[in-house]
N, C-alpha and C positions, 0 to 999 in steps of 0.2 A: 806288338802286343802277341802273346805265342800262341800256340795252339796246335791240337793233338791229333795223329791217326790212330784208331783204336778199331779194332777187329771185333764188331758190335752186328755187321748187315752184311748178309746176302750178296755179291754184285755178280753181274751177268757177262755173255760170251764176245768175247772178242778175237780176231783170227790169235791161234796158235802158234809160237814158233813150231818149226818143220818136225817132224818124230821121227826118233830115234826107234831102230826095231823094238828093241827093249823099254821104249818107254809108252806104253800103249795107257798107261794111267794117267788120269788128269787131275788137277790140283786146282781149286778154288781160292781166290784169297778175299777176305771179308774186309770193312774199313767203311769208317763214318768220322768224317772230317767234323769237331769241335773245337770251338773257342773255349778261353782257358774260364769261361763261366759255365760252360757246358752246352754250349747251344750250339746249334747243326749251323755251319760255315755251307752256303750253297753257292754254286760256284768253283769249286775245287776241280782240280785234275790233277791224276795220278800218273806217272811215266814209269814203266817196267822194260828194263832193258836185260835183255837175255844176254849175259856174260860170254855166253861159248859162242855165241850166231853173232851178236850184236845188234841182232836186230828189236828194235823197240813197239810196244803199244802204247795206247791212251787209255784211260777210263775217266768217267764221269760223274762228277757227284748228281745227282735229283734235287727237285726240292726240298728233301727233309735233310741233304746233306749225304745221301747213301750211295755205293758206287753200284751200277748194274752190274752183272757177273760176267768175270774174268777167267777164261780158259789160259792154264799153267800147264806146261809140261813136266810131270813129274820127272823128278831127279837132276833139274835145271835150279842153277842158279839166278839169281835177279836182281839188278839193281833199281832200287824204287824211290823215286823222288816222288815230292807231293807239290802242288803251288795253285796256292791260292786265290782268289779272284782277285784281290789287290797285287798280286803278283810275289808275294810273300813264297818262299822256299824251302823246304826242308834240305838238311845234312842228308846225302846219300846213303843207304841203308841197304845192306845187301841180304838177301835170305833162299835158302835152300828150301823146297818142295819136293812132299812124297806122295804116291798116291793117295788120293781121298783127302787129302788136309785140307785145312783152312788155317794156315798161319795168320799169326794176328800181329800186326806191327805197330812199335806205337815210335811214332815219327814226329816231330816237335820241328813246328815254324822257325824259322828264322826269325827272332825279335829283332832284326837290325842293329843299326849300330848304335852304340854306346855314347851321348854325346858328351861331350868334356868341356864345351862352352869356349873351345879356342879357334885360332883360324883354320886349324887340319879338321876340330870338329865340324866345323861348317863344309868346307870341302868333301868329307866322308856323309854327311848327310846329303848333299847334292849328288855325287854319286849313286847314292841311295836311289834316292827319285828319280833320277836319269837310266839306272838300270831297272827299275820297275815298271817304268811307262809304258803304256799301249804301243807308242809311237814314237818317233825319232823325235827328241826334244832336251832339254836342257834346265838347268836351274840353279838358282843360287839361292842357297836355304841357311837360316841362321843357325849361330852351332844352339845357341838358346836362345829366349827373348831379349830382346836390346842386342843382339849380339851380330847385324847383318856386319861381313866385313867390309864396309867400306863406310864412310862419313853421310852417301848421298846413295839411295837407291838407283839411280841409272847410275852410279859409278861402279855400284858392285856389279852393275851387267856386266861391264865392258870387258871382262876376264871370262864372260861365256863365249865357245866358239862361235864366227860371225857376228858374234855382235858387236856393234860399235854404238860410241855415243857421240851425242851431239852436243855441245855445250852452249850454254848463255852466260854471258858476261864471265867464262872462265868456269863453271859451273855445270857440272854434266844435267840435263835437264829433259831432252827426249832420247829414244832408242831407233837405230839403224840395225834390220838384222838380214842378211845375205844381200846386201848392197840397195835393201829398199828402204826408204826415209820410213821419218815417223807415222805418214800420215798411212802408211801400209801395213801398220801393225796394230793389229785389235789387242786392247787393253782392259782385264775386267777385275772385278774384286772380289775373290769367291766365289768366279765363273759366272757372275752375271754383269753385265753391261753400265760402265760408267759413264757419266755426262764432262763436256768438255769443255774448258776453260778456253777463252779467246783471247790471244795476245791481243795485249789494250798497250802496250808500252807502248809501240810507234806505229799504230794503225796499220801493219804488215799482218794479214791473218792466218790462222794456222788451221782453221778448220778441224781436222779428226784426231791430232797432235795429242796425244795424254801430256802433260804437264806433270813428269816423275815428282818435280819438287816441292809439289804440293802436299804429298804424304812425307807423312814421319816414318824412316828409317828402322828406329828402333822398337816399333812396335809392330813390323812385318814379322810375320814366318819364314817367308820362303817368296820367292817367282820362280813359276815354272816357262819357260819361252819352248812351245809347241810347235815345229818347224814343219809338218807333216798331219794335216789336219785330220779328223774323225767327223763321220757324218753330222755326230751330236753336237759340236761345237760350234759357238754364235758363229757367223759368216764374217769376213771381210778384213781378214789379213792376208794378203797376197803373203807378205814378210812372215807373220807371223800371228800365234795366237799367245799372249803373255799374261797372265792371271797370278794376280797379287793375291796372297795368302795370309789369312789370319790365322792363329792357332785355334784349333777344337778343344774344347775343355775336357769334354771324356776321354781323348787322347792324351792327356797330359796329366800329371800329378799334379794337386793345390799347391801354389806359389805366390809368393810377394816377391816383385823386382823394381829393384830401385836403382836410377841413374841418375848421379850427379855430376857435371860438367861442364867443360867451356869452351870456347872456340877463341883462336885468336888469328886476325888477318894482317901478314905481314906491311903489304900496302897499305892497309886505312892505318896501320900502327894501334890496331881494335882488339880489347876484350869482350866477349859478349857471353852469356850465360844459356844453358841449355841443360834439359834435363827429362825424364820421366817416371811414371809411375805403373805399374800394371800389377794385376792378381790375374789369377783365375783360381777356380775352387768347383770340385765334384764330391758326390756323398758317398758312403761307402760303397753302395751297393753299385753305381757309376750309372745313375737314372737317370740324374741331373750336372747340369756342369755350368758354369756362368764363366763370363772373362773378361776383364775390363781395363783398359790402360788410357792414359792421358801423358802427351808428350808438347814441352815446349822448349822452342830455340830461339836466340835473337845472334844477327850476324851485319855487321859492317861491312862493306865492300867496297873497294877503290878499285874499278877496271879501266884501261887504258888503253884508247883506238886509235890511232896513224894512219888515215886515210888518203889516198889518192891513188885515181886512176891512171890512162895515157890516153891521148889522144893523137891526131894528124895534127899538127898547124905550120900553118903559114907565114914565117919571119923574113923581113925583108935583110937581106945579108946573110940569111941561112938559107933558103930554101924551104923546100917542105921535110921537118923532121919531126918524130915521135917528141912529146910533150907530156910534163908530169901534167894531170888534170889538177884542182883544185886541190891544195892539202888541209885537211882540217884533222886537227890533234881532238880528239873526246876523250874528254874524261869523266867519266861514269861513276859515281859513289852512291851507295844504295845502302838503306837500313830493311833490313831484311827481320820480321817477327812471323813465327809460326805458330801457331794452338791448334793441336790435334787431338783427338777424343774418338777410343773406338769401343764395341764393345757386343758382347755375345751371348748367346745361350744356347743350349743343348738337353734337350727331355725326351726318355723315353717314357714314357706311361704303360707301356705294355711290349711285349719282343717282338713285335711288330711292328711297330710305330716309332718311328723319330722325327721329333721337332725340332728345328734350328731356326733361330733367328739372328742378325747382325746387323750392326750401323755403325755407317764413318762419317764425323765432321772433322772439318778441317777446316780455319781460316791462315789464309796465306796473306798478309799485307807486306809491300813492298813500295818502300817509298824513295823513290828514284832522285837524282840530280843528275843534269849532264850538264858539261861546261863545253864549249866547244870554239874554237879559232875558224875561222876559214881564212885563206890566205888565198886569194884569187889570182889563178895564173893564166891558163888560156885568154880570156878577155884582156890580159893588162898584160901581152908581150908584145905589143905594139911601143912600148917604154922599156922591154928589155936593155940593158948596155951588154954591148955584143963586146966587149972588151972582156966582159967575166963570161962569157957562155961556153960553155963545156958542154962539147957534140961527142957522145960513145956510140959508134954503132947505128949511126941516123937517129940516136937519140940525147934531145935535152936534159944530161942530167945533172947541173948546175950552171947559177947565174942568179944575178941583180937584177929585179926591177927597180926603177928610178921613178917614185911616185907609187906605191902600191895599190891597194883595194883589202880592204878588214873588215871583218865581219865577227864582232862579239856575239854570240850567241848561249843563253841559257835557260834550260828546260826541265820540269820538273814536275811529276806527277806522282800523285799515292793511290798505287793500285792496291783494291783490294778483290781477291781469288777464294772463293766461298765452294766449298762441296761437302755434297751431302748422299751419302747413301742407305738406303736400310733396306734389306732382302732378308726374306725368309723362305721356307721351304717344307716340306711335309715327308719323310720316306716311309711307305704305308706297302707292306708285304703283306698279300693276298695269294696262299698257297703258292702257284708255280708264277704268281706274279707279283710284279713291284710296280708301284704308280708313286710319281714322286712329281709335283707341282709346284712351282718355285714362282715367287715376284719379286719385283725389286722397283723404285720409286729412287734415280738418281736427278740429283741439280746440281749444276756451275756455274757459279756469278761471279762474273767479274765485272768491275766496278770501278770508276777513277771516285776515291773520295776528295781527292782535290784534282779537276784537269789537268789534261796536257798546258801548261803554262810555257807561252815562250818568249821568249824575251829577245828583242833585236836591238845592239849597237852597230853601227855602220861609217865607215868612214865613206866622204865620196872618190871617184876616180880620182887616184894620184893622188891623195890626202893622207894614205895610210903608210908614210916612211919610205924607206929603202927598204927592199924585202929580199934577202939573200937566201937562196934554195939550194942543198946539195945533197943529190941522191944517188950520187953515185958508189961505182965501190960494188960488193957483193952483198946486196942488202937481202937477197933471199935467205943467205946460212948466216948472216951474222945479225938481222931482225932488228939493225938501229941504222938509221942512217948520219951523214955528218953533220947536218947543219939546217937549222930552221929558224930565222932570226930577221928581226926587224931594227930600226935604230927608233921607233916610237917607241915612247912608252908606257907600254900597258898595265903601268901600276898604275898609272896616273888615270880618275876617273874622266877627266876632260879631255882624252886623246880620241875617244870615240865617239863621236853622239847618237843619241838617243833615235831610232827609228820606230819601233813600235812595240806594241805585248798582242799576244793573241791566246786564247785558251780552245781545247776542244775538251767537250766531255764527251764518256762513250760509256754508255752501259750495254752490258750484254748476258743473254740468259741462255741458257741450255735445259730441257729436261729431257728425262728418257722413262719411260715406263714400260717394264716389259714383261710379259707373263710366260713360263715354261712350261710343258707340261713332258715330263718324260715315264714313259710306260715298259716293263722290260718283263722279258719271260725265259726262263730257263728252258734250255732245250737240251732232250738227250735223241738230236737226228743224225743216224749214218749214211751217211752219203758215197756208198762205196769208200768207208776209208777215210773219209769228211767229217768230221765232226761240228755239224751243228751246235754251239753250246748255250748262246743266248741270243734272241733276238730285242731288239732295243727297236720303239719306233716313240716321233712326238711332234711336239709343234712348239712354233714361237709367234709372239706378238709383241712387237714393240709399237709407240708412240712417241717420236722423238721431235725437238723443233729446238729453233734458236733464233732469239728476237735479238737484231744488232741495231743499235741505236748511236747514229752518230749527230754532235752538232758542230758548227767551227763558228767561232766570232773574232772582229776585232775590234780592239779593246784602245785601241792606239790613243785615244784622245776622251777617254769614257773616265776623268778623273775628277775625283771627291775633290772639295774644295781644300786650300792650303798643299796641295801636295804639287810634285814638281820631278818625272822623271830624272831631270836633268841635273837635280840635288845629289850631292857625291855619296850619299849615303844610298839610296837606291842601287849604285855599284859598288859597292862596301865590300865584297867579302872575295878575299888572296887565297889562289889555287895554293894547292899545299906544296911541300917544297920539292917533294920527289917526284911531281908530276912529269910523265917522259924523260925520266932522267938514264931508263934504260932502252927507249927508243930511238933516242935524235941526244947526239953529241953534245950541238951546240944548240941550247934554247931560252924562253923568257918565260920568267911567269908572265901571270895575267891576272886583272883583276874581272871578276862576274857579278852577275848583277843578286841583289839578294830576292828572294822570290816572295818572301815574306812580306817585304814593305808592298812589291807590288801590288800584291795580294789587299794589302789592307788600303791600299789607294786607289787599285779600278772598282768597276762594277761595270754591268750589263746593262747599257742606258735600255729603260723601257721594260725589261725584262725578270732581269733579278739584283735584287742590292747586294750587291756581293759578284767576287768574282771566281765563285767557285760553286755553279750549279751544278744538278746532273741533267743528263741528258734530257729528262721527262719535266723537266723546271722550263722550257726553251720551247717555245713553239719554230717548229720546223721550219726552216726557210727551202725553197728550191733545192738549192743544192745540199743542204742537210738531207732531205727524202730522196736526193740521188745517190747519197753516201749511208742510205741505211736500208733493211730488208729483214724479213722472216721467212722460214725454211721449215715445212712442216714435212716431215716420214713418215709414213706409215709401212711397217714390216710385216710380212706374213712369210712364216715359213715351215715346212713340214720335212719330216726326214724318216729314214729306216736304213736300219746296221744289225748286220748279221753280224757275230763274232764267231769264230772256228778255231776247232785245233785238228791237227793230223800228223804225220809225220810222212816224213820225205825220203823215202831212203832210210837211213836211219837214222836221221834229225827231226826232233819233234817239230812242229810250227805250231803256231797261233797266229793272230788276226783279227781281223773283221774288215768286211767291205759294204758299202754303203753308199747313200745317195742323200742328196739334201738338196730340195726344189724352194727358191727364194722369191719373192714377188715385192717389190718394194713400189711404193705413189708418193710420188713427188710433188709437193705445190712450192711454189715458189713467190713471194708479194716483196714489188718494190716500186719504185716512181720511173714513168716515162717523164723525161725534160727534152722539148724540144724548142727550137726558134723557130718563132711564127712570124712572117710578114704578110702584114697590109697594105693595102691600094697605096699608100701617102710612101711605102718602104721604111714604114719604122718597125721595127723590131722588138719582139715579145717573147718573155717566157711561158711558156703552156707546159702547165704539169699536168699526168692525168695517173691513176692507180696502174701498174701492169700484175698480170698474176701469169706464170708459166705452170702448168699439169704436167707432167708425164709419168708412164709407168712401164716399167721394164722387170723380165723375170728370168731368170737363170739355173740352170739345172748343174748343181757341184757333186760328182760323183766322187768317192776317196777308197782308196785299197789302200792296207798296210799288214806286211807277213814279216812274222818274227820269228828267224831258227836259232837254234839252239845248239850251233856247233858242239859244242861240250858245256860242260857246267859253267864257265867262264867267258865263253863268248860267244856271241850275240852278232846275226847278221840280221838288219833290219831292211827292208825294200818296202816305198812307197809312191803311188802316184796317184793323184787328186787334181783335181780344178778349184781353182781359188776364186775371190774375187773381192775387190776393194771401190768402194763407191767413191765419186768425186769426192773431195774437200766439200763441205759446207760451204767454207768460202768462196770457190772455185761456184759453185752453182748458183749465189746472188745473183738478184735481178737489177744491180746496181753500178754505179760508176764512181768507182774514189778518186777523184782531183787532189791535183797536188794543193793543199790549202795557201800556202805561199802564193801560189798560182791564182786563187779565189782572190785573197786579198788583196793582190797590187792590181788586179785590174778592176777589184772594185773602186779601188781609191782614184787609180790614175787613169781609168780606161784604156784606151788603144795605145795611150803613150807609154803602157808597160811595158807592152810589146817592142819597144825598142831597147828593154834592159836584156844585153846578150846573158847574164846569168839567171835570167828565168827558167824557171823546169817548163816547158810544155806537155807534160806528159802526165797520162794518168792509169787506171787501172783498172778491168771490170770481170763481172763474173760472164757464167755460160748455162744457163738453166738445161741447153739441151744436150749438155756431155753424158755419152753415157760410160756407164762404170770400167773398171780395168778387168780384164781376166786373164787368168794366168793353165796351163795346163803345167803341172811341174811333177820332176822326178828325185826321186831322193833313192842314195841307198847310205846306209852307215854299218862301220862295222868296230864290234867295242869287244876287247876284253878286256876281263876284271881281274886281278891280280891279289897275293898277298893280304887278301881281307880291307886292306888299304889302298888303292890303288888301280888305273886305268889308263888305257891308250887305245883311242877309239878313232875313226878314221871315217867321213862323208863326203860322199858327191852328191852335189845337187846341179840341178838345170831347170829355169824356169823362161816359160814361152810367154808373155804379156803381151796381148792385144790392147786396141784402143787405149795407146799409151796417151796422154795428158800431157804436153808443153803448152807453151807460148806463140801466140800468134800476135803478130803488132800489126796495126794498122793505122792509118790516119783519118779522125774524127773530129768534125765541124760541132762543137759545143757550144751550149748558149752561156756566156756568163755575164751577173749579174753589175751593173755600174752604181754608183750612187748617184748619180743622178734620176736614177729610172729607166733609162734604159738598157739594153742587151745586146751584146758586143757576142758575134758568133768566132771563137777560134779556131783555126785547126791544132788538135793535139793529139801528140801520137799515145795511141789506147794497148795495154798489153792485153791481150784477151786467152785465155784456157781454152783451147781445143783437142780433139782427137787426132792423133797426128800419124800415128801408124804405130807398127812395133816392135817390141825388145827383147831382148833374150838376156838372161843371165848365167852363168855357167861355172862353178868354185869347189874346189875343197876346201875341209875342214879337218882340223886337227887338233885332238887334247891328247895333255898325258898328266897324269898326276903321280906320282909315287913319294915313299915315305922310307927311309932307312933306320934300322933301330937304335941306333945314335942321335936319332931327332931331328937331323936333315932331311928334308924333303921339298921339292920342286912341284910346281902345276905352271902348265903353259898351256896354250894354245895359238893356233895359224889359220888364218885364211886367205885362202888367194881366190880372185874370182876374176873374170873378165866380162864386156858388155858390149852387147851392140845394140843402138836404135836407130832402124828404118825411119826417116823421116820423110813424109809425102811436101816434099820441098814446092814453093809454087816455082814452076817455070822452070825444076832442076828436076823432077821427077824425085826418084826414091834416094835420098842420100845419107848413106852410113855416118852415126855420132856416137860420141859417148852418153851414158845413160850417169842422171845426175847421183850424187850422193855414193856412191859405190869408189873403194879403196880396192885397185890390183893386189893391196897386201895389207894385212893388219894383223898385229901379233901382241902376245901379253905373255909373259914368265914372272913367276912371282917364286921365287926361292925362301923358303923358312926353316925355322929351326925353333923345336919346342923339347924341352927337357925340365921334367918338374914341376915348379910353378914359373916358369919364363918362355915366353913364345915373342919370334921376330918374324919377320915377315918385308921384305921388301918386294916391291911389283913396278916392273916396266911397261907398258901398253902403248903401243905404238899404230899409229892410222897411215898408210898410203896417202899420194896425192889424189883428190876426186872433186870433181866438176860439181862447183857451187851456184852459175849462174847463168842466164840464157846463152847469148851467141850459138850454140850449134843447135840449141833445141829449138830457134825461131824457125818459123815456117816462113815467113815473111819480115821484110823490112822494106819500107817506103819511103828510108831515108837515105841517106850516105855514112849515117854517123857508126862508129866503130862498134863491130860485133865480137870482139874477139871474147870468149869464153873466160870467163874466172875460176880461177881453181884453187881450193884451200891444200898448202903445200903440206906435205909429211909431217908429222908430229908426236912426237912420244912423251911422255909423261913418268915420271918417277915417284910412288905412293911407299909408304913406310907407315907399318903397323907395329903396334910391341904390347906386352901384357904382361903383368905380375899377378898371380895369386899370392894375397895374403892368408888366404884359409880358403877352405874349398868353399864359402859362400861373398865373398870379399876379392874385390880383384883389382887394379889399376892399371890404365890402358891410355896407350897414345894413338893418337892418327895424324896423318902429315900428308899432304897433298901439294907435288910437284915442288920436289925437296930440291929439285937444281932448277929450280926455278926458270924453265925454257918459258918461250913465247910465241906466238904462233904467226905464221904467215901465208898469207894469200896473194896469189899472182895474175896478172891479166894475160893470157894466150900463152906467154913462158916465163920462166924465173927471172929475164931481165927485167920484166915490168911488173915490181913488186908494185900489190895494189894496198894491201893493211897490215900491219902488225898489231898483233894484242898484248896487252902485258895485263897477264892479272894474278903473279906473285905466288906466295906460298901462302898455306893456309895448315893450322893446328887445330885439332879436335884432343879431347886429356879428360878425364876423368873417374870418378869412383864406381864404379856397380855393384851390388849387392842381390842375392838373391835368397829368399828364406823359404 
């Protein structure tokens, strides 16, 4: 939007530049800032630089958009620049004044970038957003609706300095910023909180991590990642505040957009449709506008994960060596479907009132089939053929086990993630005051339309054929192993006997109701050269909750008449021929369970007539109650903030200073399950409700200053204190025991403990956790050039207190046995605790440039170092690395744009980072291996291309991982590879039209 400065009002005195002897008369400057509709703009400033002395003055607009009186020296020439309340600036204009004159200026605000709909247009809008921000931030902005420069929201953000993504099944899912993981990022929609879906994929819970892939990229206008907060922002993001934004219809011309597309996933050899329809309209008076859009997408995915760890083993004839753990090829096949809709409207019934209403609804369905073999290694090494054993550097890397043990495992689940948010606001100007109440309601449901259904076929020990394994060579860099094969015919349904069928229904619901009141008043206060331009204050109330319900049932023998899992039809699905062809040289296909047959044949005896109940259909057992919980949070916050303008030497400076006070009340409901021994030494299980209540409050000050070293060079400095609450799953008052262990003990009692493969582990929550807090110092130097282009460098330091990591202890837990008795068992329980303090220090670089020839490049790099001071039991404070932080990450995207054609190629790399416990565990009461797990450095090459047939119609292509790279993780060192991930190439292509 354009605006003008015109000479219509008299304005007041600021310190004049030094007077020369012949310059005894003063001149005055008059001006009013108005928008293109002739309405006064409040909150504008004007900077006048004396071209002779280089001294600068600042003048401020009042509540009517008028400037106070400004004294100028007659005969001097001034360079005059105006900057609006949203950061819009004018081109510099010079004016020479004479005694007694009232020069009239006409200064047009920069209208901003001209959106071209291209990749370069997206970069230009992103740079414009960054430049106009009040603090240190970055953005990914669509060149136009439906044109975010990536097929996935998270993957678009990986090109932002300091941002890395966390992939799930090869696809970007979460973001990490400046080394801090997804739980440290606050994700909002148009400034209001979102509810978080829970991870019901494998019962590993994720707390406050927003799952970005549930939102459609083609309906998003942009995402702004704020790295240095202001006091009025919703708290919770030590890493960042990421605000997802949809378009504002009053700021856009009317349009209709259509996107008809498809995707092809190479590993799955599957094509699926996708597309979107969106439209916006505003009336001629620009007082009413509306926007709506709907998006649909399908995708079939094949993701392969080869998993094995390392452990110490004592082998007769070899002594103590490092041995591979159980080797497990995982084949995950997914059918994804997402339907999303957004809508919004803006109405200005009068010049002082604006009403806004927006909504989002999205359903993400994900049917996952996981087919897995387990080749047992450590527990079967007593039958290792020593003549075949290969030991390298103390590691058993190859050999043949004569008479192996194999498990054939199939798991299916049909997930449904539902997201809803409705938010509204009123902006009401009352003279010098602006009052803006905002309210929102968000809901996230994560349900299993078909429960996690697990089928196991197992051979007895020694009956699994002769197993040959070979994990020798440079596995870390080749991302493949030489051999994993047995002489047992795994395509024969009779080769591996049926063992059991289990189900796990899970239902999780999060709610967030938030009310925010923002009040602001324009100021014109001179504090000795420091001008207070605006006062902002307000408050927030949020009521959040999570209800997580889990049930576990073993349906081993609950069959309908006429069915038998020994029937070959029950084990009748042959895995694809390309499974593991990239990660294993010598391998064999296998036949897995037909989950549909099991669903037809089994039922929950006495509770549900079928094998697909929800958690609410089943009466919880003691074990179910121990695995379920409810958490409620009430949050009260108040803030105050001053915006200021000044001149530091000859450099104009503007910024804000403020403080936020936050109080949180938490209620955690769970169930206490204990073993009780009576006078006759009979052990029974006793359950009782358990409630934990806690409260804490924090003061969160912030300071941001922006120095305009020149028109195109900005120096930003920021200091702040931020807070991140513990993950909701970490706060739970429950213990999640391994369901296989529960089932085995229920069926076999104490005899189950004789199986060396039985996992006696569990994870627990800790309602007594304190929140993380961090003191942050940030500096950013930004140089914008050639209308399109920028070079930026930023330094950051975070000092995090009350860091949370895992403490492992041995607990005695009661387990039910089918004869009605209770068996106390010692289980290794992992519990989150506040363990110490962490520091993260780093540098970020960014560059974007474009030549007249059409060639350009955008690149980012981040370098970080971390230290975590753990209070380790018996060892005092020990230094360790912070999980999730790569020392180096970078992205480089060369692009070419000429006429109707555009091409861009992006390489994004993330260095090694810690992914699992080991160094972050405070104590371990066992002798098991504690080597930490690392994700090896990994890079992906993506490609984008576009051709415009007309001004309104274009053809586009996006390709992900075109070099077909694979990810590797390792345990302790690259000599001990732990996992190899294969997800292959994905292509998106289609036609977009806008009218």
